[in-house]
Backbone and ligand atoms as CSV (ligand in chain L), in Angstrom:
chain,resi,resn,atom,element,x,y,z
A,1,UNK,N,N,-18.119,12.323,-2.827
A,1,UNK,CA,C,-16.864,11.580,-3.142
A,1,UNK,C,C,-17.164,10.145,-3.576
A,2,UNK,N,N,-16.408,9.638,-4.477
A,2,UNK,CA,C,-16.623,8.326,-5.013
A,2,UNK,C,C,-15.491,7.383,-4.358
A,3,UNK,N,N,-15.978,6.326,-3.878
A,3,UNK,CA,C,-14.999,5.329,-3.266
A,3,UNK,C,C,-14.569,4.344,-4.297
A,4,UNK,N,N,-13.223,4.215,-4.408
A,4,UNK,CA,C,-12.660,3.266,-5.436
A,4,UNK,C,C,-11.684,2.393,-4.615
A,5,UNK,N,N,-11.494,1.162,-5.111
A,5,UNK,CA,C,-10.483,0.281,-4.622
A,5,UNK,C,C,-9.485,-0.124,-5.678
A,6,UNK,N,N,-8.214,0.197,-5.463
A,6,UNK,CA,C,-7.197,-0.348,-6.379
A,6,UNK,C,C,-6.398,-1.502,-5.764
A,7,UNK,N,N,-6.301,-2.530,-6.450
A,7,UNK,CA,C,-5.547,-3.699,-5.965
A,7,UNK,C,C,-4.308,-3.914,-6.828
A,8,UNK,N,N,-3.186,-3.765,-6.134
A,8,UNK,CA,C,-1.831,-4.019,-6.894
A,8,UNK,C,C,-1.744,-5.497,-7.305
A,9,UNK,N,N,-0.800,-5.763,-8.173
A,9,UNK,CA,C,-0.503,-7.107,-8.627
A,9,UNK,C,C,-0.207,-8.103,-7.475
A,10,UNK,N,N,0.490,-7.454,-6.436
A,10,UNK,CA,C,0.911,-8.204,-5.231
A,10,UNK,C,C,-0.318,-8.416,-4.246
A,11,UNK,N,N,-1.384,-7.933,-4.529
A,11,UNK,CA,C,-2.553,-8.038,-3.705
A,11,UNK,C,C,-2.708,-6.898,-2.578
A,12,UNK,N,N,-1.857,-5.937,-2.644
A,12,UNK,CA,C,-1.991,-4.873,-1.736
A,12,UNK,C,C,-3.187,-4.004,-2.101
A,13,UNK,N,N,-4.017,-3.694,-1.246
A,13,UNK,CA,C,-5.308,-2.940,-1.455
A,13,UNK,C,C,-5.077,-1.490,-1.065
A,14,UNK,N,N,-5.635,-0.548,-1.954
A,14,UNK,CA,C,-5.710,0.853,-1.630
A,14,UNK,C,C,-7.111,1.343,-1.811
A,15,UNK,N,N,-7.729,1.699,-0.803
A,15,UNK,CA,C,-9.072,2.312,-0.785
A,15,UNK,C,C,-8.874,3.809,-0.847
A,16,UNK,N,N,-9.477,4.428,-1.900
A,16,UNK,CA,C,-9.258,5.873,-2.128
A,16,UNK,C,C,-10.669,6.529,-2.316
A,17,UNK,N,N,-10.636,7.855,-2.150
A,17,UNK,CA,C,-11.878,8.595,-2.511
A,17,UNK,C,C,-11.543,9.628,-3.528
A,18,UNK,N,N,-12.335,9.788,-4.541
A,18,UNK,CA,C,-12.092,10.702,-5.531
A,18,UNK,C,C,-13.251,11.615,-5.891
A,19,UNK,N,N,-12.943,12.792,-6.256
A,19,UNK,CA,C,-14.073,13.773,-6.556
A,19,UNK,C,C,-14.676,13.352,-7.945
A,20,UNK,N,N,-15.993,13.413,-8.027
A,20,UNK,CA,C,-16.595,13.153,-9.316
A,20,UNK,C,C,-16.049,14.075,-10.398
A,21,UNK,N,N,-15.841,13.544,-11.536
A,21,UNK,CA,C,-15.311,14.358,-12.723
A,21,UNK,C,C,-13.840,14.174,-13.015
A,22,UNK,N,N,-13.125,13.603,-12.003
A,22,UNK,CA,C,-11.684,13.348,-12.192
A,22,UNK,C,C,-11.695,12.048,-13.071
A,23,UNK,N,N,-10.504,11.674,-13.500
A,23,UNK,CA,C,-10.374,10.388,-14.165
A,23,UNK,C,C,-9.720,9.363,-13.257
A,24,UNK,N,N,-9.837,8.053,-13.601
A,24,UNK,CA,C,-9.330,7.026,-12.753
A,24,UNK,C,C,-7.867,7.108,-12.565
A,25,UNK,N,N,-7.118,7.486,-13.555
A,25,UNK,CA,C,-5.678,7.583,-13.462
A,25,UNK,C,C,-5.291,8.666,-12.471
A,26,UNK,N,N,-5.932,9.814,-12.589
A,26,UNK,CA,C,-5.659,10.924,-11.702
A,26,UNK,C,C,-6.008,10.506,-10.223
A,27,UNK,N,N,-7.069,9.852,-10.087
A,27,UNK,CA,C,-7.481,9.444,-8.799
A,27,UNK,C,C,-6.443,8.572,-8.095
A,28,UNK,N,N,-5.798,7.664,-8.907
A,28,UNK,CA,C,-4.779,6.841,-8.447
A,28,UNK,C,C,-3.513,7.679,-8.064
A,29,UNK,N,N,-3.191,8.555,-8.946
A,29,UNK,CA,C,-1.963,9.390,-8.741
A,29,UNK,C,C,-2.127,10.259,-7.521
A,30,UNK,N,N,-3.295,10.892,-7.337
A,30,UNK,CA,C,-3.553,11.792,-6.289
A,30,UNK,C,C,-3.508,11.101,-4.903
A,31,UNK,N,N,-3.742,9.764,-4.917
A,31,UNK,CA,C,-3.742,9.088,-3.689
A,31,UNK,C,C,-2.529,8.073,-3.478
A,32,UNK,N,N,-1.507,8.399,-4.363
A,32,UNK,CA,C,-0.296,7.666,-4.245
A,32,UNK,C,C,-0.358,6.204,-4.390
A,33,UNK,N,N,-1.286,5.764,-5.299
A,33,UNK,CA,C,-1.353,4.326,-5.627
A,33,UNK,C,C,-0.312,3.930,-6.583
A,34,UNK,N,N,0.604,3.072,-6.252
A,34,UNK,CA,C,1.710,2.646,-7.174
A,34,UNK,C,C,1.188,1.828,-8.327
A,35,UNK,N,N,1.908,1.779,-9.351
A,35,UNK,CA,C,1.548,0.861,-10.461
A,35,UNK,C,C,0.904,1.502,-11.712
A,36,UNK,N,N,0.703,2.821,-11.616
A,36,UNK,CA,C,0.219,3.481,-12.858
A,36,UNK,C,C,1.267,4.533,-13.155
A,37,UNK,N,N,1.840,4.528,-14.330
A,37,UNK,CA,C,2.950,5.446,-14.710
A,37,UNK,C,C,2.331,6.680,-15.300
A,38,UNK,N,N,1.317,6.538,-16.178
A,38,UNK,CA,C,0.775,7.721,-16.896
A,38,UNK,C,C,1.776,8.628,-17.508
A,39,UNK,N,N,2.594,8.036,-18.347
A,39,UNK,CA,C,3.688,8.843,-19.002
A,39,UNK,C,C,3.240,9.975,-19.838
A,40,UNK,N,N,2.051,9.865,-20.449
A,40,UNK,CA,C,1.560,10.932,-21.344
A,40,UNK,C,C,0.627,11.999,-20.602
A,41,UNK,N,N,0.433,11.723,-19.334
A,41,UNK,CA,C,-0.369,12.686,-18.560
A,41,UNK,C,C,-1.900,12.563,-18.829
A,42,UNK,N,N,-2.246,11.468,-19.494
A,42,UNK,CA,C,-3.726,11.366,-19.641
A,42,UNK,C,C,-4.198,11.617,-21.077
A,43,UNK,N,N,-3.288,11.602,-22.059
A,43,UNK,CA,C,-3.753,11.889,-23.426
A,43,UNK,C,C,-4.043,10.634,-24.277
A,44,UNK,N,N,-4.156,9.533,-23.601
A,44,UNK,CA,C,-4.412,8.369,-24.399
A,44,UNK,C,C,-3.273,7.978,-25.374
A,45,UNK,N,N,-2.079,8.270,-25.033
A,45,UNK,CA,C,-1.002,8.164,-26.001
A,45,UNK,C,C,0.167,7.322,-25.494
A,46,UNK,N,N,0.056,6.713,-24.317
A,46,UNK,CA,C,1.211,5.964,-23.813
A,46,UNK,C,C,0.864,4.507,-23.488
A,47,UNK,N,N,-0.398,4.314,-22.903
A,47,UNK,CA,C,-0.799,2.980,-22.479
A,47,UNK,C,C,-0.219,2.625,-21.187
A,48,UNK,N,N,0.361,3.592,-20.445
A,48,UNK,CA,C,1.015,3.239,-19.061
A,48,UNK,C,C,0.003,3.491,-18.002
A,49,UNK,N,N,-1.188,3.521,-18.215
A,49,UNK,CA,C,-2.270,3.586,-17.158
A,49,UNK,C,C,-3.195,2.346,-17.267
A,50,UNK,N,N,-2.612,1.331,-17.834
A,50,UNK,CA,C,-3.430,0.121,-18.094
A,50,UNK,C,C,-3.930,-0.467,-16.744
A,51,UNK,N,N,-5.195,-0.753,-16.691
A,51,UNK,CA,C,-5.821,-1.344,-15.502
A,51,UNK,C,C,-6.782,-2.507,-15.936
A,52,UNK,N,N,-7.227,-3.237,-15.038
A,52,UNK,CA,C,-8.258,-4.307,-15.314
A,52,UNK,C,C,-9.521,-3.953,-14.418
A,53,UNK,N,N,-10.575,-3.916,-15.163
A,53,UNK,CA,C,-11.896,-3.684,-14.465
A,53,UNK,C,C,-12.766,-4.912,-14.679
A,54,UNK,N,N,-13.410,-5.400,-13.641
A,54,UNK,CA,C,-14.215,-6.518,-13.762
A,54,UNK,C,C,-15.320,-6.231,-14.868
A,55,UNK,N,N,-15.656,-7.240,-15.688
A,55,UNK,CA,C,-16.558,-7.000,-16.812
A,55,UNK,C,C,-17.933,-6.551,-16.296
A,56,UNK,N,N,-18.336,-6.872,-15.037
A,56,UNK,CA,C,-19.605,-6.390,-14.527
A,56,UNK,C,C,-19.652,-4.875,-14.378
A,57,UNK,N,N,-18.534,-4.153,-14.371
A,57,UNK,CA,C,-18.449,-2.667,-14.310
A,57,UNK,C,C,-18.268,-2.073,-15.659
A,58,UNK,N,N,-18.133,-2.835,-16.684
A,58,UNK,CA,C,-17.758,-2.290,-17.978
A,58,UNK,C,C,-18.882,-1.307,-18.450
A,59,UNK,N,N,-20.171,-1.644,-18.324
A,59,UNK,CA,C,-21.252,-0.683,-18.763
A,59,UNK,C,C,-21.174,0.616,-18.029
A,60,UNK,N,N,-20.875,0.613,-16.760
A,60,UNK,CA,C,-20.830,1.816,-16.013
A,60,UNK,C,C,-19.627,2.644,-16.382
A,61,UNK,N,N,-18.514,1.972,-16.719
A,61,UNK,CA,C,-17.252,2.656,-17.127
A,61,UNK,C,C,-17.411,3.263,-18.423
A,62,UNK,N,N,-18.271,2.900,-19.236
A,62,UNK,CA,C,-18.393,3.484,-20.628
A,62,UNK,C,C,-17.552,2.751,-21.542
A,63,UNK,N,N,-17.862,2.854,-22.851
A,63,UNK,CA,C,-17.170,2.176,-23.875
A,63,UNK,C,C,-15.792,2.876,-24.181
A,64,UNK,N,N,-14.799,2.036,-24.394
A,64,UNK,CA,C,-13.485,2.629,-24.811
A,64,UNK,C,C,-13.590,3.267,-26.227
A,65,UNK,N,N,-12.903,4.380,-26.399
A,65,UNK,CA,C,-12.842,5.062,-27.751
A,65,UNK,C,C,-11.927,4.221,-28.675
A,66,UNK,N,N,-12.045,4.561,-29.947
A,66,UNK,CA,C,-11.230,3.943,-30.943
A,66,UNK,C,C,-9.710,4.085,-30.631
A,67,UNK,N,N,-9.302,5.236,-30.214
A,67,UNK,CA,C,-7.917,5.490,-29.905
A,67,UNK,C,C,-7.461,4.683,-28.581
A,68,UNK,N,N,-8.365,4.563,-27.596
A,68,UNK,CA,C,-8.011,3.691,-26.519
A,68,UNK,C,C,-7.908,2.260,-26.902
A,69,UNK,N,N,-8.787,1.789,-27.705
A,69,UNK,CA,C,-8.717,0.401,-28.156
A,69,UNK,C,C,-7.363,0.197,-28.898
A,70,UNK,N,N,-6.911,1.109,-29.738
A,70,UNK,CA,C,-5.701,0.955,-30.478
A,70,UNK,C,C,-4.541,0.949,-29.509
A,71,UNK,N,N,-4.626,1.823,-28.602
A,71,UNK,CA,C,-3.468,1.835,-27.540
A,71,UNK,C,C,-3.452,0.452,-26.807
A,72,UNK,N,N,-4.674,-0.024,-26.424
A,72,UNK,CA,C,-4.710,-1.286,-25.717
A,72,UNK,C,C,-4.147,-2.404,-26.447
A,73,UNK,N,N,-4.291,-2.404,-27.759
A,73,UNK,CA,C,-3.770,-3.436,-28.662
A,73,UNK,C,C,-2.324,-3.621,-28.522
A,74,UNK,N,N,-1.609,-2.583,-28.085
A,74,UNK,CA,C,-0.120,-2.617,-28.010
A,74,UNK,C,C,0.279,-3.065,-26.623
A,75,UNK,N,N,-0.735,-3.449,-25.762
A,75,UNK,CA,C,-0.377,-3.724,-24.381
A,75,UNK,C,C,-0.312,-5.356,-24.321
A,76,UNK,N,N,0.823,-5.896,-23.948
A,76,UNK,CA,C,1.025,-7.343,-24.001
A,76,UNK,C,C,0.016,-8.038,-22.985
A,77,UNK,N,N,-0.316,-7.457,-21.878
A,77,UNK,CA,C,-1.202,-8.090,-20.928
A,77,UNK,C,C,-2.624,-7.851,-21.202
A,78,UNK,N,N,-3.000,-7.211,-22.290
A,78,UNK,CA,C,-4.421,-6.952,-22.545
A,78,UNK,C,C,-5.318,-8.169,-22.427
A,79,UNK,N,N,-6.472,-7.922,-21.772
A,79,UNK,CA,C,-7.534,-8.909,-21.831
A,79,UNK,C,C,-8.839,-8.270,-21.950
A,80,UNK,N,N,-9.901,-9.020,-21.699
A,80,UNK,CA,C,-11.238,-8.483,-21.879
A,80,UNK,C,C,-11.609,-7.474,-20.784
A,81,UNK,N,N,-10.825,-7.351,-19.749
A,81,UNK,CA,C,-11.092,-6.422,-18.665
A,81,UNK,C,C,-10.172,-5.196,-18.755
A,82,UNK,N,N,-9.429,-5.130,-19.754
A,82,UNK,CA,C,-8.435,-4.032,-19.907
A,82,UNK,C,C,-9.162,-2.683,-20.222
A,83,UNK,N,N,-8.652,-1.656,-19.565
A,83,UNK,CA,C,-8.954,-0.209,-19.851
A,83,UNK,C,C,-7.815,0.650,-19.591
A,84,UNK,N,N,-7.837,1.813,-20.160
A,84,UNK,CA,C,-6.855,2.842,-19.794
A,84,UNK,C,C,-7.482,3.666,-18.676
A,85,UNK,N,N,-6.872,3.843,-17.541
A,85,UNK,CA,C,-7.493,4.502,-16.452
A,85,UNK,C,C,-7.695,5.982,-16.734
A,86,UNK,N,N,-6.850,6.601,-17.633
A,86,UNK,CA,C,-7.070,8.017,-17.965
A,86,UNK,C,C,-8.264,8.261,-18.768
A,87,UNK,N,N,-8.848,7.200,-19.309
A,87,UNK,CA,C,-9.996,7.382,-20.231
A,87,UNK,C,C,-11.318,7.100,-19.503
A,88,UNK,N,N,-11.307,6.880,-18.171
A,88,UNK,CA,C,-12.495,6.573,-17.418
A,88,UNK,C,C,-12.799,7.732,-16.502
A,89,UNK,N,N,-13.922,8.444,-16.692
A,89,UNK,CA,C,-14.297,9.464,-15.704
A,89,UNK,C,C,-14.921,8.895,-14.567
A,90,UNK,N,N,-14.542,9.330,-13.451
A,90,UNK,CA,C,-15.094,8.875,-12.082
A,90,UNK,C,C,-16.366,9.640,-11.924
A,91,UNK,N,N,-17.471,8.867,-11.920
A,91,UNK,CA,C,-18.716,9.502,-11.625
A,91,UNK,C,C,-19.494,8.531,-10.627
A,92,UNK,N,N,-20.647,9.014,-10.139
A,92,UNK,CA,C,-21.310,8.349,-9.064
A,92,UNK,C,C,-21.639,6.804,-9.420
A,93,UNK,N,N,-22.026,6.521,-10.655
A,93,UNK,CA,C,-22.332,5.060,-11.016
A,93,UNK,C,C,-21.102,4.137,-10.675
A,94,UNK,N,N,-19.807,4.731,-10.614
A,94,UNK,CA,C,-18.691,3.958,-10.350
A,94,UNK,C,C,-18.341,3.844,-8.901
A,95,UNK,N,N,-19.203,4.373,-7.998
A,95,UNK,CA,C,-18.912,4.313,-6.572
A,95,UNK,C,C,-18.743,2.769,-6.181
A,96,UNK,N,N,-17.678,2.462,-5.643
A,96,UNK,CA,C,-17.363,1.057,-5.160
A,96,UNK,C,C,-16.546,0.286,-6.213
A,97,UNK,N,N,-16.133,0.892,-7.273
A,97,UNK,CA,C,-15.441,0.240,-8.328
A,97,UNK,C,C,-14.097,-0.409,-7.781
A,98,UNK,N,N,-13.863,-1.614,-8.250
A,98,UNK,CA,C,-12.584,-2.289,-7.813
A,98,UNK,C,C,-11.755,-2.347,-9.111
A,99,UNK,N,N,-10.512,-1.822,-8.928
A,99,UNK,CA,C,-9.650,-1.800,-10.144
A,99,UNK,C,C,-8.394,-2.586,-9.834
A,100,UNK,N,N,-7.994,-3.483,-10.668
A,100,UNK,CA,C,-6.793,-4.311,-10.533
A,100,UNK,C,C,-5.736,-3.827,-11.410
A,101,UNK,N,N,-4.551,-3.764,-10.897
A,101,UNK,CA,C,-3.360,-3.276,-11.620
A,101,UNK,C,C,-2.482,-4.382,-12.204
A,102,UNK,N,N,-2.042,-4.159,-13.357
A,102,UNK,CA,C,-1.073,-5.196,-13.885
A,102,UNK,C,C,0.259,-5.251,-13.215
A,103,UNK,N,N,1.057,-6.286,-13.458
A,103,UNK,CA,C,2.361,-6.415,-12.728
A,103,UNK,C,C,3.262,-5.304,-13.185
A,104,UNK,N,N,3.173,-5.019,-14.623
A,104,UNK,CA,C,4.092,-3.960,-15.069
A,104,UNK,C,C,3.254,-3.000,-16.037
A,105,UNK,N,N,3.662,-1.854,-16.248
A,105,UNK,CA,C,3.185,-1.014,-17.291
A,105,UNK,C,C,4.168,-1.041,-18.366
A,106,UNK,N,N,3.768,-1.157,-19.637
A,106,UNK,CA,C,4.672,-1.207,-20.811
A,106,UNK,C,C,4.669,0.071,-21.523
L,1,FES,S1,S,-1.837,8.238,-19.162
L,1,FES,FE1,FE,-1.116,7.740,-21.128
L,1,FES,S2,S,-2.633,6.514,-21.991
L,1,FES,FE2,FE,-3.431,6.994,-20.004
């Protein structure tokens, strides 16, 4: 199992464990982490699984696809740490990943 930490905008911390091969959005939903809406169910079509990942983890998280980048462009809170959680596969190199959640999903 992969250990992940989600931190809500209000600072509340959720330590969860996820099976390798799932995606970050599903790991949050499976563990009742609030703050991810995932309206499209993981199809990279809604942008409501927006999260912030420290830049030091970006290489391990993999590069965002063109469609993910396009979707992120529509996210008002986007910054250099932005990713869509449904597009990140949870694998062993991400063990210990810390994920910050935005105040709102748009
Ligand atoms: S769940 Fe819709 S873009 Fe990730």
